C-alpha positions as CSV (number, residue, x, y, z in Angstrom):
1,M,-27.2,21.4,-6.8
2,I,-26.3,25.0,-6.6
3,K,-23.0,25.9,-8.4
4,T,-21.3,27.4,-5.3
5,K,-22.2,24.2,-3.3
6,K,-20.9,22.1,-6.1
7,N,-17.6,24.1,-6.3
8,K,-17.2,23.7,-2.5
9,L,-17.7,20.0,-2.8
10,I,-15.2,19.7,-5.6
11,N,-12.6,21.6,-3.6
12,L,-13.3,19.5,-0.6
13,I,-12.9,16.2,-2.6
14,S,-9.7,17.6,-4.2
15,S,-8.1,18.5,-0.9
16,Y,-9.1,15.2,0.6
17,L,-7.6,13.2,-2.3
18,L,-4.3,15.1,-2.0
19,K,-4.1,14.1,1.7
20,T,-4.9,10.4,1.3
21,K,-2.3,7.8,1.7
22,Y,-3.7,5.7,-1.2
23,I,-6.7,5.6,-3.4
24,Y,-8.5,2.5,-4.8
25,L,-11.3,2.9,-7.4
26,V,-13.7,-0.1,-7.4
27,N,-16.9,-1.1,-9.2
28,L,-19.4,-2.6,-6.7
29,S,-22.3,-2.7,-9.2
30,G,-24.2,-5.9,-9.3
31,L,-23.8,-6.6,-5.6
32,T,-26.8,-7.0,-3.4
33,S,-27.4,-4.5,-0.6
34,N,-26.4,-7.1,2.0
35,Q,-23.1,-7.7,0.1
36,I,-22.4,-4.0,0.0
37,F,-23.3,-3.7,3.7
38,D,-20.8,-6.5,4.4
39,F,-18.1,-4.8,2.2
40,R,-18.6,-1.5,4.0
41,K,-18.4,-3.2,7.4
42,N,-15.1,-4.8,6.5
43,C,-13.8,-1.4,5.3
44,Y,-14.9,0.3,8.5
45,K,-13.2,-2.3,10.6
46,Q,-9.9,-1.6,8.8
47,K,-10.4,2.2,9.0
48,I,-10.9,2.5,5.2
49,K,-13.3,5.0,3.9
50,L,-15.7,3.8,1.3
51,K,-17.4,6.6,-0.7
52,F,-19.8,6.3,-3.6
53,I,-19.2,9.3,-5.9
54,K,-20.4,10.5,-9.3
55,N,-17.8,10.2,-12.1
56,T,-18.4,13.8,-13.3
57,L,-17.9,15.2,-9.8
58,L,-14.7,13.1,-9.4
59,K,-13.4,14.2,-12.8
60,K,-13.8,17.8,-11.9
61,S,-12.2,17.2,-8.5
62,I,-9.0,15.7,-10.0
63,R,-8.7,18.2,-12.8
64,N,-5.1,19.6,-13.0
65,S,-3.8,17.2,-10.3
66,K,-1.7,14.1,-10.3
67,F,-4.9,12.0,-10.2
68,E,-6.0,13.0,-13.7
69,I,-4.7,9.6,-14.7
70,F,-7.9,8.2,-13.2
71,N,-10.0,9.8,-16.0
72,K,-9.8,6.8,-18.2
73,F,-11.1,4.5,-15.4
74,L,-14.1,6.7,-14.6
75,K,-16.7,4.9,-16.6
76,G,-19.6,3.1,-15.0
77,P,-20.3,3.1,-11.2
78,T,-17.3,4.1,-9.2
79,T,-16.6,3.8,-5.5
80,L,-13.5,5.3,-3.7
81,M,-11.6,3.3,-1.1
82,T,-9.3,5.6,0.8
83,S,-7.4,5.9,4.0
84,N,-5.4,8.6,5.8
85,N,-4.7,6.3,8.7
86,V,-0.9,5.6,9.0
87,N,-1.7,2.3,10.7
88,V,-3.5,0.9,7.7
89,N,-1.3,-1.0,5.3
90,V,-1.5,-0.1,1.6
91,N,-2.4,-3.6,0.7
92,V,-5.5,-3.9,3.1
93,P,-8.0,-2.7,0.5
94,A,-6.7,-5.2,-2.0
95,L,-6.9,-8.0,0.6
96,I,-10.5,-6.9,1.4
97,I,-11.4,-7.0,-2.3
98,N,-9.7,-10.4,-2.9
99,N,-11.2,-12.0,0.3
100,Y,-14.6,-10.6,-0.7
101,K,-14.4,-12.1,-4.2
102,K,-13.5,-15.5,-2.7
103,K,-16.2,-15.3,0.0
104,F,-19.0,-14.8,-2.5
105,S,-17.3,-16.6,-5.5
106,L,-17.4,-13.5,-7.6
107,K,-15.9,-13.6,-11.0
108,K,-16.4,-9.9,-12.1
109,E,-13.6,-7.4,-12.0
110,Y,-14.0,-5.1,-9.1
111,L,-10.8,-3.2,-9.0
112,K,-10.7,-0.4,-11.6
113,A,-7.4,1.2,-10.5
114,A,-5.3,2.0,-7.5
115,F,-2.9,4.9,-6.9
116,I,-0.2,4.2,-4.3
117,E,3.0,6.1,-3.7
118,D,2.5,7.9,-7.1
119,I,2.2,4.6,-9.0
120,L,-0.9,3.6,-10.9
121,Y,-2.1,0.0,-10.7
122,S,-4.9,-0.8,-13.2
123,G,-7.5,-3.6,-13.2
124,D,-8.1,-6.8,-11.3
125,S,-5.0,-8.3,-12.9
126,Q,-2.9,-6.1,-10.5
127,L,-4.8,-7.4,-7.4
128,K,-2.1,-10.0,-6.6
129,T,0.6,-7.4,-6.9
130,L,-1.2,-5.0,-4.6
131,I,-1.8,-7.8,-2.0
132,T,2.0,-8.4,-1.7
133,L,2.8,-4.7,-1.8
134,K,4.7,-3.4,1.3
135,S,4.4,0.1,2.7
136,K,7.4,2.4,2.9
137,N,7.7,1.7,6.7
138,E,7.7,-2.1,6.1
139,L,10.4,-1.7,3.4
140,L,12.5,0.5,5.8
141,L,12.1,-2.2,8.5
142,D,13.2,-4.9,6.1
143,I,16.3,-2.8,5.1
144,I,17.1,-2.1,8.8
145,F,16.8,-5.8,9.7
146,Y,18.9,-6.8,6.7
147,L,21.6,-4.3,7.6
148,Q,21.5,-5.4,11.3
149,F,21.9,-9.0,10.2
150,E,24.8,-8.1,7.9
151,L,26.4,-6.0,10.7
152,I,26.2,-8.9,13.2
153,N,27.7,-11.3,10.7
154,F,30.5,-8.8,10.0
155,V,31.3,-8.4,13.7
156,L,31.2,-12.1,14.3
157,N,33.6,-12.7,11.4
158,L,35.8,-9.9,12.6
159,K,35.9,-11.4,16.0
160,K,36.7,-14.8,14.6
161,N,39.5,-13.5,12.4
162,F,40.8,-11.3,15.2
163,N,41.1,-14.4,17.5
164,I,42.9,-16.3,14.7
165,I,45.3,-13.4,14.2
166,I,46.0,-13.0,17.9
167,Y,46.5,-16.8,18.2
168,S,49.0,-16.7,15.3
169,L,50.9,-13.8,16.8
170,V,51.1,-15.4,20.2
171,K,52.2,-18.7,18.6
172,N,55.0,-16.9,16.7
173,L,56.1,-15.0,19.7
174,V,56.3,-18.2,21.7
175,K,58.3,-19.9,19.0
176,K,60.8,-16.9,18.8
177,K,61.2,-17.0,22.6
178,I,61.9,-20.7,22.5
179,N,64.5,-20.2,19.8
């Protein structure tokens, strides 16, 4: 490849990675072409991009960026799973990998690393963590619902206590009037 084309490609990959919501590095070696086709199809349905990329090209693309941490995982075949779609949850790639491993009874480690919200997750051992991971929007919704629940309880308790206080005041006033 001509050096200028290679540099353009490196810049293109760099800018793409900086815009992605999350990045998963997976090793799909050893899979049959039908299994890879099925894997791609699942990714496409979920609006996840699956890109096979040379390690040297990726290393040059992530040089001097926050993704340099990936260098230690760039050994052997590497495939990128990424998405810029805000409607795709951060745990969807992990679910696809996990479901795929169960579907074909695969024992090999497929997840090399994942970079989500500036946090690195490394290896298949992190797959369960990634599956249960919530996005920022989901966490914000959880906080809002929790605050809403607490606010409703506070108002109900306030109303209950207010009724007790009013009842006590009225009762005392009635007693004073009688006396």
